[in-house]
MINUKE-441490 format. One record per residue: residue number from 1; residue in three letters; x negated, y negated, z negated of N, C-alpha, C in turn. Coordinates in steps of 0.05 Angstrom, whole numbers, plus 5000, padded with zeros to 4 digits. Each point is the difference from the previous one (the first is absolute). Layout:
<dofis>
> seq;type;n_x;n_y;n_z;ca_x;ca_y;ca_z;c_x;c_y;c_z
> NUM;ALA;X;Y;Z;X;Y;Z;X;Y;Z
...
</dofis>
This chain:
<dofis>
> seq;type;n_x;n_y;n_z;ca_x;ca_y;ca_z;c_x;c_y;c_z
> 1;MET;9638;9648;3470;4971;5003;4996;4992;4984;4975
> 2;GLU;4988;5012;4981;4995;4987;4974;4979;4978;5001
> 3;THR;4981;5003;5018;4978;4981;5001;5008;4975;5016
> 4;GLN;5022;5001;5015;5006;4978;5018;5006;4974;4985
> 5;PRO;5015;4999;4978;5004;4975;4986;4975;4987;4991
> 6;ALA;4979;5016;4992;4975;4989;4991;4986;4987;5024
> 7;ILE;5001;5012;5023;4988;4988;5024;5014;4974;5008
> 8;GLN;5027;5001;4998;5015;4975;5006;4993;4978;4980
> 9;GLU;4996;5008;4975;4993;4980;4980;4973;4987;5007
> 10;LEU;4980;5016;5008;4974;4990;5008;5003;4982;5024
> 11;LEU;5017;5008;5019;5004;4984;5024;5011;4972;4993
> 12;PHE;5021;5000;4983;5013;4975;4993;4982;4983;4983
> 13;GLN;4982;5012;4984;4981;4984;4985;4981;4986;5019
> 14;ALA;4991;5014;5021;4982;4989;5020;5014;4977;5015
> 15;VAL;5026;5003;5006;5015;4979;5014;5002;4976;4982
> 16;ARG;5007;5004;4975;5003;4977;4981;4974;4984;4998
> 17;SER;4977;5014;5001;4975;4986;4997;4994;4982;5024
> 18;LYS;5014;5006;5023;4995;4984;5024;5020;4977;5003
> 19;LEU;5021;5000;4983;5021;4980;5003;4993;4975;4983
> 20;ALA;5006;4977;5011;4997;4975;4985;5019;5001;4976
> 21;PRO;4992;4988;4977;5017;5001;4976;5028;4989;5003
> 22;ASN;5004;4982;5020;5026;4987;5003;5019;5016;5018
> 23;LEU;4991;5023;5010;5016;5016;5018;5014;5023;4985
> 24;SER;5025;5006;5007;5015;5021;4988;4993;5027;5014
> 25;PHE;4991;5019;4984;4993;5026;5011;5024;5014;5013
> 26;VAL;5022;4999;4986;5025;5012;5010;5008;4988;5026
> 27;HIS;4999;4974;5002;5008;4986;5024;4981;5008;5023
> 28;GLU;4974;5000;4995;4981;5006;5021;5004;5028;5010
> 29;LEU;5005;5019;4981;5003;5028;5008;5026;5004;5016
> 30;SER;5021;4988;4992;5026;5003;5014;4998;4988;5028
> 31;GLU;4986;4977;5003;4996;4987;5026;4983;5018;5018
> 32;LEU;4978;5010;4989;4982;5016;5016;5013;5026;5010
> 33;LEU;5014;5014;4983;5012;5026;5007;5029;4997;5011
> 34;GLU;5010;4975;4999;5027;4995;5010;5020;5016;4985
> 35;ILE;4998;4999;4973;5019;5014;4983;5011;4980;4979
> 36;SER;5021;5009;4986;5012;4982;4980;4983;4998;4975
> 37;TYR;5006;4980;4984;4986;4997;4975;5003;5025;4982
> 38;ASP;5024;5011;5000;5005;5024;4983;4982;5023;5009
> 39;SER;4998;5004;5027;4983;5021;5010;4971;4995;4994
> 40;ALA;4992;4975;5001;4972;4993;4993;4995;5006;4971
> 41;TYR;5018;4992;4982;4997;5006;4972;4998;5030;4994
> 42;ARG;5016;5016;5014;4999;5029;4996;4973;5012;5008
> 43;ARG;4988;4989;5021;4973;5009;5008;4979;4991;4980
> 44;ILE;5003;4975;4990;4980;4990;4981;5001;5016;4974
> 45;ARG;5025;5007;4991;5002;5015;4975;4993;5030;5004
> 46;GLY;4996;5009;5024;4993;5028;5005;5024;5018;5002
> 47;GLU;5024;4988;5002;5024;5017;5002;5004;5011;5028
> 48;LYS;4988;4986;5020;5002;5009;5028;4972;5000;5012
> 49;GLU;4993;5023;5013;4974;5002;5012;4999;4984;5026
> 50;LEU;4976;4988;5005;4996;4987;5026;4998;5021;5022
> 51;SER;5011;4993;5023;4996;5017;5023;4972;4996;5011
> 52;LEU;4990;5018;5017;4974;4997;5012;4999;4974;5017
> 53;GLU;5022;4994;5013;5000;4975;5017;4999;4975;4982
> 54;GLU;5013;5001;4977;4999;4978;4981;4972;4997;4988
> 55;LEU;4988;5023;4993;4972;4999;4990;4981;4988;5020
> 56;LYS;5003;5008;5026;4984;4989;5021;5004;4970;5003
> 57;THR;5025;4992;5000;5006;4971;5003;4987;4984;4978
> 58;ILE;5003;5009;4975;4989;4985;4977;4969;4999;5002
> 59;CYS;4988;5023;5005;4971;5001;5001;4988;4983;5022
> 60;PHE;5013;5001;5023;4990;4984;5023;5004;4970;4994
> 61;HIS;5023;4993;4989;5006;4971;4995;4981;4988;4979
> 62;TYR;4995;5015;4979;4984;4989;4978;4971;5010;5001
> 63;LYS;4993;5015;5022;4972;5009;5004;4990;5017;4976
> 64;ILE;5016;5020;4993;4993;5017;4977;4991;5027;5011
> 65;SER;4978;5011;4988;4989;5025;5009;5016;5023;4989
> 66;VAL;5010;5018;5018;5015;5024;4991;4981;5019;4985
> 67;ASP;4975;5001;5008;4980;5017;4986;4999;4992;4970
> 68;ALA;5001;4973;4995;4998;4990;4973;5024;5010;4984
> 69;LEU;5024;4999;5012;5024;5008;4986;4999;5029;4992
> 70;PHE;4990;5017;5018;5000;5029;4994;4974;5009;4987
> 71;ASN;4983;4980;4994;4974;5005;4986;4984;5020;5016
> 72;GLN;5000;4997;5026;4985;5018;5017;4973;4988;5007
> 73;LYS;4978;5015;4995;4974;4992;5007;4995;5009;5029
> 74;SER;4997;4980;5018;4998;5007;5028;4977;4984;5012
> 75;ASP;4988;5011;5021;4980;4986;5015;5012;4978;5018
> 76;HIS;5026;5000;5002;5014;4980;5017;5009;4977;4982
> 77;VAL;4994;4976;5009;5007;4976;4985;5017;4982;5018
> 78;ILE;5023;4991;4991;5017;4982;5016;4992;4971;4994
> 79;PHE;4995;4985;5021;4994;4971;4998;5021;4984;5015
> 80;SER;5006;4977;4990;5014;4980;5016;4979;4980;5010
> 81;ALA;5006;4985;5021;4979;4983;5012;5011;4972;5003
> 82;LEU;4982;4981;4995;5004;4972;5007;4980;4994;5022
> 83;ALA;5009;5001;5025;4982;4998;5023;5007;4976;5017
> 84;ILE;4983;4980;5000;5005;4976;5016;4998;5006;5030
> 85;GLY;5018;4989;5015;5000;5003;5029;5017;5023;5009
> 86;GLU;5010;5017;4982;5018;5022;5008;5029;4992;4998
> 87;GLY;5014;5003;5022;5029;4994;5000;5007;4972;4992
> 88;GLY;4983;4981;5008;5006;4972;4993;4993;4992;4972
> 89;PHE;4987;5018;4985;4992;4994;4972;4976;4981;5000
> 90;ASP;5005;4975;4992;4979;4980;5002;4989;4992;4973
> 91;ILE;4983;4980;4999;4987;4991;4975;5020;4992;4979
> 92;GLU;5021;4986;5009;5021;4991;4982;5014;5023;4987
> 93;ASN;5007;5020;5016;5013;5025;4989;4982;5014;4980
> 94;TRP;4974;5001;5007;4980;5013;4983;4998;4986;4973
> 95;LEU;4998;4974;5001;4998;4984;4975;5025;5003;4983
> 96;GLN;5023;4999;5013;5026;5003;4985;5002;5027;4987
> 97;SER;4990;5021;5014;5000;5027;4988;4982;5002;4976
> 98;LEU;4977;4988;5002;4981;4999;4977;5012;4984;4977
> 99;LEU;5014;4978;5007;5012;4984;4979;5021;5015;4985
> 100;ALA;5017;5015;5015;5021;5016;4987;4988;5021;4981
> 101;ALA;4978;5012;5009;4986;5020;4984;4988;4988;4975
> 102;ILE;4987;4977;5003;4986;4988;4976;5021;4990;4980
> 103;LYS;5023;4991;5010;5021;4992;4981;5010;5024;4984
> 104;MET;5002;5023;5013;5009;5024;4985;4979;5008;4979
> 105;ILE;4974;4998;5008;4979;5007;4980;5001;4980;4977
> 106;HIS;5004;4975;5006;5000;4979;4979;5024;5004;4981
> 107;ALA;5022;5011;5011;5024;5003;4983;4998;5024;4981
> 108;ALA;4981;5018;5005;4998;5024;4983;4990;4992;4972
> 109;LYS;5008;5016;4980;4992;4994;4973;4970;5007;4996
> 110;GLU;4992;5023;5010;4972;5008;4999;4989;5000;5028
> 111;LYS;4977;4986;5004;4990;4998;5027;4970;4996;5000
> 112;GLU;4987;5009;5021;4971;4996;5004;4993;5004;5029
> 113;ILE;4982;4984;5010;4989;5003;5027;4970;5005;4998
> 114;ILE;4991;5021;5015;4971;5005;5003;4995;4996;5030
> 115;TYR;4982;4981;5007;4995;4992;5027;4970;5004;5007
> 116;ALA;4994;5021;5016;4973;5004;5010;4997;4984;5025
> 117;ALA;4984;4978;4999;5000;4980;5021;4976;5002;5018
> 118;LYS;5004;5013;5024;4979;4998;5020;4999;4972;5012
> 119;ASP;5023;4988;5002;5003;4972;5009;5012;4983;4978
> 120;ILE;5000;4974;5004;5013;4983;4980;5029;5009;4997
> 121;PRO;5009;5004;4975;5029;5008;4995;5018;4980;5015
> 122;VAL;5020;5012;5014;5016;4984;5018;5015;4977;4987
> 123;PHE;5006;5003;4974;5015;4979;4986;4984;4974;4998
> 124;TYR;4973;5003;4999;4983;4977;4996;4998;4982;5025
> 125;TYR;5008;5010;5023;4999;4984;5024;5018;4975;4997
> 126;PHE;5018;5001;4982;5020;4979;4997;4994;4981;4977
> 127;GLU;4975;5002;4989;4991;4980;4980;4996;4973;5015
> 128;PHE;4991;5001;5024;4993;4976;5016;5014;5002;5027
> 129;PRO;5013;4978;5009;5013;5001;5026;4981;5004;5023
> 130;GLU;4975;4992;4997;4980;5003;5021;4994;5030;5005
> 131;ILE;4996;5015;4978;4995;5029;5003;5025;5014;5011
> 132;ALA;5023;4992;4990;5025;5012;5010;5003;4995;5030
> 133;ALA;4995;4975;5009;5002;4994;5028;4981;5016;5017
> 134;PHE;4975;5003;4990;4981;5016;5015;5009;5029;5003
> 135;LYS;5008;5013;4977;5007;5028;5000;5025;5005;5017
> 136;ILE;5020;4982;4998;5025;5003;5016;4993;4999;5030
> 137;TYR;4982;4981;5007;4991;4998;5028;4986;5026;5009
> 138;PHE;4981;5009;4983;4985;5024;5008;5017;5024;5002
> 139;TRP;5019;5004;4981;5018;5023;5001;5016;5000;5026
> 140;ASN;5011;4977;5007;5016;4998;5024;4983;5005;5025
> 141;LYS;4976;4989;4999;4982;5002;5023;4990;5029;5004
> 142;ALA;4994;5014;4978;4988;5026;5001;5020;5023;5001
> 143;LEU;5023;4996;4987;5018;5023;4995;5026;5000;5017
> 144;ILE;5008;4977;5010;5025;4998;5015;4994;4988;5027
> 145;PRO;4996;5017;5021;4993;4990;5026;5020;4980;5012
> 146;ALA;5026;5004;4993;5021;4982;5012;5010;4980;4980
> 147;SER;4982;4991;4982;5008;4981;4979;5002;4972;5009
> 148;GLY;4990;4994;5025;5000;4972;5009;4974;4986;4992
> 149;TYR;4981;5014;4988;4974;4989;4992;4978;5004;5020
> 150;GLU;5007;5012;5024;4979;5007;5019;4982;4977;5007
> 151;ASN;5013;4977;5006;4985;4976;5008;5001;4977;4980
> 152;LYS;5008;5007;4975;5003;4980;4980;4974;4996;4985
> 153;LEU;4992;4974;4995;4976;4994;4985;5007;4999;4970
> 154;LEU;4979;5004;4984;5003;5002;4971;4997;4973;4987
> 155;THR;5021;4993;4985;4999;4977;4982;5005;5010;4971
> 156;LEU;4992;4984;4981;5003;5010;4972;5026;4990;4988
> 157;GLU;5021;5003;5015;5027;4992;4990;5018;5025;5001
> 158;ALA;5006;5010;4977;5015;5025;4998;5030;4994;5005
> 159;PRO;5013;5018;5014;5030;4997;5003;5013;4998;4973
> 160;GLU;5016;4980;4996;5010;4994;4973;5016;5023;4988
> 161;ASN;5017;5014;5016;5016;5022;4989;4982;5023;4991
> 162;LEU;4980;5007;5016;4982;5022;4993;4983;4993;4975
> 163;TYR;4991;4975;4999;4983;4992;4978;5016;5000;4974
> 164;GLU;5025;4992;5001;5017;4999;4976;5006;5029;4991
> 165;THR;5005;5018;5018;5004;5028;4993;4975;5011;4987
> 166;GLY;4977;4994;5011;4974;5009;4989;4996;4988;4972
> 167;ARG;5007;4975;4995;4997;4988;4974;5018;5014;4979
> 168;GLN;5024;5008;5009;5017;5015;4982;4988;5028;4993
> 169;LEU;4988;5012;5020;4986;5025;4996;4978;4997;4978
> 170;LEU;4984;4979;5004;4978;4995;4981;5010;4994;4972
> 171;CYS;5022;4984;4999;5011;4992;4974;5009;5024;4984
> 172;HIS;5012;5020;5013;5008;5025;4987;4976;5018;4993
> 173;TYR;4981;5001;5018;4976;5017;4996;4985;4993;4976
> 174;ILE;4996;4974;4995;4983;4991;4977;5014;5004;4973
> 175;LYS;5026;5008;5001;5014;5005;4975;5002;5030;4993
> 176;ILE;4985;5016;5015;5000;5029;4996;4972;5008;4990
> 177;PRO;4998;5016;4979;4974;5009;4991;4985;5014;5023
> 178;THR;4975;4991;5005;4987;5009;5025;4971;5007;4995
> 179;ILE;4991;5021;5012;4972;5008;5002;4991;4998;5029
> 180;GLU;4979;4985;5005;4989;4999;5028;4972;5011;5000
> 181;ILE;4993;5015;5021;4974;5011;5003;4988;4988;5026
> 182;TRP;4979;4984;4997;4988;4987;5023;4972;5011;5004
> 183;SER;4990;4997;5024;4972;5004;5006;4988;4975;5012
> 184;GLU;4975;5000;5006;4987;4976;5012;5010;4996;5029
> 185;GLU;5013;5020;5011;5010;4998;5027;5029;4991;5002
> 186;THR;5013;4995;4977;5028;4993;4999;5006;4975;5017
> 187;ILE;4981;4981;5000;5005;4976;5015;4990;5001;5029
> 188;SER;4985;5022;5006;4987;5001;5026;5019;5000;5024
> 189;SER;5023;5014;4996;5019;5002;5023;5010;4973;5009
> 190;VAL;5008;4983;4982;5010;4973;5008;4978;4984;5012
> 191;LEU;4975;5003;4990;4978;4984;5011;4994;5009;5029
> 192;ARG;5002;5026;5005;4996;5010;5028;5022;4990;5018
> 193;GLN;5025;4999;4989;5022;4990;5016;4997;4971;5007
> 194;ILE;4990;4984;4981;4996;4971;5005;4979;4997;5022
> 195;GLU;4978;5015;4997;4978;4997;5020;5010;5009;5028
> 196;TYR;5015;5021;5001;5011;5010;5025;5017;4979;5013
> 197;CYS;5018;4987;4985;5017;4980;5011;4985;4975;5009
> 198;PHE;4978;4994;4986;4983;4977;5008;4986;5006;5026
> 199;VAL;4987;5024;5002;4985;5008;5024;5019;5002;5024
> 200;SER;5024;5009;4995;5020;5003;5022;5013;4974;5008
> 201;GLY;4994;4978;4986;5011;4974;5007;5029;4997;4992
> 202;PHE;5009;5014;4979;5028;4998;4993;5006;4976;4982
> 203;PHE;4980;4988;4987;5006;4977;4983;5005;4975;5017
> 204;ALA;5022;4986;4994;5007;4975;5014;4980;4978;4993
> 205;ARG;4990;5001;4975;4981;4979;4991;4976;5015;4987
> 206;ILE;4976;4994;5008;4977;5013;4988;4998;4994;4971
> 207;GLU;5007;4976;4991;4998;4993;4972;5017;5018;4982
> 208;ASP;5021;5013;5012;5017;5018;4984;4985;5025;4990
> 209;VAL;4979;5008;5016;4985;5023;4991;4986;4994;4974
> 210;PHE;4988;4976;4998;4986;4992;4975;5020;4995;4978
> 211;ARG;5023;4989;5007;5021;4996;4980;5008;5026;4988
> 212;LEU;5003;5021;5016;5007;5026;4991;4979;5011;4981
> 213;CYS;4975;4996;5006;4978;5009;4982;5002;4986;4974
> 214;ASP;5006;4973;5000;5004;4985;4975;5022;5012;4983
> 215;VAL;5022;5007;5013;5023;5010;4985;4994;5028;4989
> 216;LEU;4985;5016;5015;4992;5027;4989;4982;4997;4975
> 217;GLU;4983;4980;5001;4983;4994;4976;5018;4993;4976
> 218;SER;5019;4983;5005;5019;4992;4978;5015;5024;4990
> 219;TRP;5009;5017;5018;5015;5023;4993;4983;5019;4982
> 220;LEU;4974;5004;5008;4983;5017;4984;4996;4989;4972
> 221;HIS;4997;4973;4998;4997;4988;4973;5026;5005;4984
> 222;HIS;5023;4999;5013;5025;5005;4987;5002;5028;4989
> 223;VAL;4993;5020;5017;5001;5028;4991;4980;5005;4978
> 224;GLN;4977;4988;5001;4980;5002;4979;5011;4990;4973
> 225;HIS;5015;4978;5002;5013;4988;4976;5021;5019;4989
> 226;GLN;5015;5013;5018;5020;5020;4992;4987;5023;4985
> 227;ALA;4978;5009;5011;4986;5023;4988;4989;4992;4973
> 228;GLU;4990;4976;4997;4990;4991;4975;5021;4999;4978
> 229;SER;5024;4990;5008;5022;4997;4980;5016;5025;4997
> 230;GLY;4998;5019;5019;5016;5024;4998;5029;4995;5007
> 231;THR;5006;4978;5013;5027;4992;5007;5001;4990;5028
> 232;GLN;5020;5009;5016;5003;4990;5027;5015;4974;4999
> 233;ILE;4991;4981;5016;5011;4973;5001;5004;4992;5029
> 234;MET;5023;4989;5007;5004;4991;5027;4986;4973;5003
> 235;PHE;4983;4998;5020;4984;4975;5004;5018;4977;5007
> 236;GLY;4996;4978;4985;5015;4976;5006;5029;5001;4992
> 237;SER;5008;5018;4982;5028;5003;4992;5002;5007;4971
> 238;PRO;5021;4992;4986;5003;5008;4972;5009;5029;4997
> 239;CYS;5006;5014;5022;5009;5027;4999;4977;5018;4992
> 240;GLU;5000;5012;4976;4978;5015;4990;5008;5028;4992
> 241;GLY;4981;5018;4998;5005;5027;4993;4999;5006;4970
> 242;LEU;4996;5025;4993;5000;5009;4973;4971;4999;4988
> 243;GLU;4997;4991;4976;4974;4999;4988;4989;5028;4996
> 244;ASN;4974;5002;5005;4985;5026;4996;5013;5023;5016
> 245;SER;5010;4994;5024;5013;5021;5016;4985;5005;5026
> 246;TYR;4977;4987;5004;4985;5002;5025;4972;5012;4995
> 247;ARG;4994;5022;5012;4974;5012;4998;4988;5003;5028
> 248;LEU;4975;4991;5002;4986;5001;5026;4975;5017;4997
> 249;TYR;4997;5020;5018;4977;5018;5000;4983;4995;5025
> 250;HIS;4974;5002;4996;4981;4999;5023;4990;5029;5005
> 251;ASN;5006;5010;5023;4990;5026;5008;4978;4997;5020
> 252;GLU;4976;5010;4994;4977;4996;5017;4999;5019;5024
> 253;VAL;5019;5020;5000;5003;5017;5023;5024;4989;5016
> 254;LEU;4997;4998;5026;5021;4988;5016;5027;5013;4996
> 255;VAL;5021;4984;4993;5027;5010;4998;5009;5006;5029
> 256;THR;5007;5024;5006;5004;5009;5028;5026;4992;5012
> 257;ASP;5020;4992;4984;5025;4992;5011;5015;4982;4980
> 258;ASN;5022;4988;5009;5017;4984;4983;5022;5019;4989
> 259;THR;4998;5006;4975;5020;5018;4988;5012;4986;4976
> 260;ILE;5027;5001;4998;5014;4988;4978;5017;5021;4987
> 261;LEU;4996;5003;4974;5017;5019;4984;5017;4983;4981
> 262;VAL;5026;5004;5001;5019;4985;4983;5013;5019;4981
> 263;LYS;5001;4992;4974;5014;5016;4980;5022;4983;4988
> 264;THR;5025;5010;5002;5023;4986;4990;5018;5019;4985
> 265;ASP;5003;4995;4974;5019;5016;4983;4998;5030;5005
> 266;GLY;4975;5010;5000;4995;5029;5003;4999;5010;5028
> 267;GLN;5005;4983;5020;4998;5009;5028;4975;4988;5013
> 268;LYS;4987;5015;5018;4977;4990;5014;5006;4998;5030
> 269;THR;4989;4979;5012;5002;4996;5029;4973;4992;5010
> 270;CYS;4993;5013;5023;4973;4995;5012;5004;4986;5027
> 271;TYR;4984;4978;5004;5000;4986;5025;4972;5003;5012
> 272;ASN;4999;5013;5024;4975;5004;5014;5000;4983;5025
> 273;THR;4979;4984;5004;4998;4982;5022;4988;5013;5025
> 274;TYR;5011;4995;5023;4988;5010;5025;5005;4978;5022
> 275;ASN;4983;5001;5020;5002;4980;5022;5002;4971;4989
> 276;VAL;4981;4993;4984;4996;4973;4988;5018;4995;4977
> 277;ILE;5027;4998;5004;5018;4994;4978;5025;5017;4998
> 278;ASN;5004;5018;5019;5023;5018;4999;4998;5018;4975
> 279;GLN;5023;5008;4990;5001;5015;4975;5014;5027;5004
> 280;LEU;4987;5021;4988;5013;5025;4997;5007;5003;4970
> 281;ILE;5026;5005;4994;5009;4999;4972;5012;5027;4992
> 282;THR;4993;5009;4977;5012;5025;4990;5003;4999;4970
> 283;THR;5020;5015;4990;5004;5004;4971;4994;5029;4993
> 284;ASN;4989;5016;5018;4994;5028;4995;4983;5002;4975
> 285;PRO;5009;5013;4979;4986;5000;4974;4973;5013;5001
> 286;VAL;4997;5022;5016;4974;5013;5002;4980;4982;5013
> 287;PHE;5008;4988;5022;4982;4982;5015;4993;4976;4983
> 288;CYS;5020;4988;4987;4995;4976;4983;4982;5006;4976
> 289;ASP;5003;5024;4989;4982;5008;4978;4971;5003;5010
> 290;GLN;4997;5011;5024;4973;5003;5011;4988;4973;5005
> 291;VAL;5016;4981;5010;4989;4973;5005;4993;4986;4974
> 292;GLU;5017;5003;4980;4994;4987;4974;4975;5012;4988
> 293;ASN;4997;5026;5001;4975;5013;4990;4975;4989;5014
> 294;SER;5003;4997;5027;4978;4990;5016;4993;4972;4992
> 295;LEU;5020;4983;4996;4996;4972;4993;4988;4997;4972
> 296;ARG;5010;5017;4981;4989;4999;4973;4971;5009;5000
> 297;ASN;4993;5019;5017;4973;5009;5002;4982;4978;5012
> 298;LEU;5011;4986;5020;4986;4978;5012;4994;4978;4980
> 299;MET;5020;4995;4982;4997;4980;4979;4977;5007;4981
> 300;GLN;4998;5026;4994;4980;5010;4981;4972;4996;5012
> 301;LYS;4998;5000;5027;4975;4997;5013;4995;4971;5008
> 302;SER;5017;4982;4990;4998;4972;5006;4994;4984;4975
> 303;THR;4994;4974;5004;4994;4982;4977;5023;4981;4997
> 304;MET;5012;4998;4977;5021;4981;4995;4987;4972;4998
> 305;ILE;5008;4981;5016;4988;4974;5000;5020;4978;4992
> 306;SER;5023;5009;4989;5018;4981;4988;4996;4999;4970
> 307;GLY;5009;4979;4987;4998;4998;4971;4972;4990;4992
> 308;THR;4985;5016;4986;4975;4991;4988;4975;5005;5017
> 309;SER;5003;5013;5023;4976;5008;5016;4990;4976;5017
> 310;ALA;4991;4979;4986;4994;4975;5014;4977;5003;5020
> 311;LYS;4978;5014;4991;4977;5003;5018;5006;5015;5025
> 312;GLU;5013;5024;4997;5007;5016;5023;5020;4986;5018
> 313;ARG;5019;4985;4988;5020;4986;5015;4987;4978;5018
> 314;CYS;4982;4984;4988;4986;4979;5015;4983;5012;5022
> 315;ARG;4986;5022;4994;4984;5012;5021;5017;5009;5024
> 316;PHE;5022;5013;4993;5018;5010;5022;5011;4977;5017
> 317;PHE;5010;4980;4987;5013;4978;5016;4978;4983;5015
> 318;ASN;4976;4999;4989;4979;4986;5014;4994;5014;5027
> 319;ILE;5001;5027;4999;4996;5015;5025;5022;4993;5021
> 320;LEU;5025;4998;4991;5022;4994;5018;4997;4971;5011
> 321;HIS;4993;4981;4982;4996;4973;5009;4978;4999;5021
> 322;GLU;4979;5015;4996;4978;5000;5019;5008;5011;5027
> 323;LYS;5019;5019;5001;5010;5010;5025;5014;4978;5016
> 324;VAL;5016;4983;4985;5014;4978;5014;4980;4980;5010
> 325;LYS;4980;4993;4984;4979;4981;5009;4985;5010;5024
> 326;THR;4994;5026;5001;4986;5012;5023;5017;4997;5025
> 327;LEU;5026;5005;4998;5018;4996;5023;4999;4971;5009
> 328;ARG;5002;4981;4981;5000;4972;5007;4974;4993;5015
> 329;ASN;4978;5009;4990;4974;4994;5013;4998;5011;5028
> 330;ARG;5011;5024;5003;4998;5013;5026;5018;4985;5020
> 331;ILE;5023;4991;4992;5018;4985;5017;4988;4973;5007
> 332;GLU;4987;4987;4980;4987;4974;5005;4978;5003;5022
> 333;ARG;4986;5022;4999;4979;5004;5021;5012;5005;5027
> 334;MET;5024;5012;5001;5013;5006;5026;5016;4975;5011
> 335;SER;5005;4981;4983;5017;4977;5008;4984;4981;5018
</dofis>
């Protein structure tokens, strides 16, 4: 079949894009298909066609869309899922999976992330240990019934291993050219969660609620500084991102979901959030193109508040600061 080598070439290009630079493609292929190096080389060179079973094995292992290979436009889109609580998949597994993905993005020569943020981008939770501790507690409490958090009270001390993984996530994220689209509701979710935990009596110490509000204020000042400089900077660390690689947009229409589009060396990957932080992931080119077009359209209807837009930037962040102060006042009245 004359077209088969071209399809194999596309497949192997997709596989290479998912491999870390230090891994041997031939070795990985021979191990996966349980064939010799010579047999692997012959398939890579197009001298031997892959069997259907081999095609299935490679596509399933590397999460590659068959529709994309055959350039088929279909209403069916294949997603892989990162779902906490399923089959013993816990917060640590979830963070490690995100870390592996962000390392691959960072390793690409050409890369860009577009993040439509209904909630605070997950990477930022690890700017401060207090925010990380709160979110890890809430995720375990809300998402994993058998996590051991049923009767556990909330302290602002993050598990060291999870916090360190999160810091690595953040350190890689800030070194990737990034566009973020926020609305005035982006911070509302975490504020509602804090109030819920307070009203439910989950805080071990009442003063920790106010401490958390203080940290959120500091975090907002930090993000505002990033937007002003156009560069992402890790708070309290010399680990810094790329100059003029951070763009922040204010969208006055509520961003309806957390959507992340990643572009790496000509390939697109879309991450769609469901059930708080679970991820549906696809590289389907038709779907990813639709998402990118939608995000670009959203950006056109938004105001860029990074760089020189000082007045709009200050107005936007003042609104977010006021939301934190409103929560603080409401909790003080309930205390």
